[in-house]
N, C-alpha and C positions, 0 to 999 in steps of 0.2 A: 334218226330214221325218217322223221317227217321232212327234214331239209332234202334228204335224198329223193323223196317223193315230190319234191318241189311244193310241198304245202308249208310255205314259209310263214304265213300268219300263224298257223298252229305251232310251228316250231318255236317262234318267238314267245308265245303263250307258255309253252312248256319251259322254255329257259327262264321266263319270269317266275314260274312257280318254283323252280329249282333255286333261283336266287332269293326268293322269299324265305326259303328254308336256310340257305346258306349264302349270304351276300358276299362271302369271300371266295366263292367258287370261280376261280379265274377262267377255267375252260369253259363254263356256262357263258361268262361274259364274252369270251372270244367267240363261241359259236353263235351267240345272239347277234354279234356284230355281222358275222357272215349272213345270217337270215335276214337281218335288216337291209344289208347291202343288196341282197337278191330281190328285195322288194323295192329297191330304189330310195330307201330311206337312209341316205348316206351320212347325213349330219348325225342322226341317232347311232348309226353304226360306229362313227368316230368315237362318240361318248362311250359305247360298249368297249371298243378297243382300249380306250384310255383306262377304263376300269380294269380290264384284264391286265394291262400294262402296269398299272399302280400295284396290283397284287403279285405279278410275276414280271419284273422288269427285263428278265433275260429270255422271255418268250419271243424269239425272232419272228415267228409266224404272225403274232398279234401286231408287231411292228410293221410287217408287210401289209397285213389287212388294213391297218390304220392308214398306211400310205395309199393304198388303192382307193379307200373311201375318201381320203382328202383330195386325191387327183379328180375324183368324180365330182366334187364340189368346187373344183377350180383352185384349190389351195396347192399349187405346184410346189412352191418353196418348202412348206411344211411337209408335203409328201416326200420330197427328196431327203429331208432330214430323217424321216421315219425309215426310208428304204436304206439310208447310210447306217442308221443304228442296227438295222437288221443285218446288214453285211458285216458290221463289226462283231455281231454275235454269231457269225458263221453262216448266215442264210446264204445259199447260192442260187 
């Protein structure tokens, strides 16, 4: 809800509280990546997407998010690998 209100700093804090309770909550890592990306903190977003992917490697949306964040930091080759993996998982 905080992300939808564009209150991204608060959203990140909420995801971090959730992750303190359950660090294996892949969706919280994924959503934290989105919020960090919206704040322009793309390197941190990549790290969040990496955690989400480590927990759920078949989450195509996490691969896309990772690719978008990598593109923002200029890692085009790695971004394309992430997008390719998302396509392999059925992302359109």
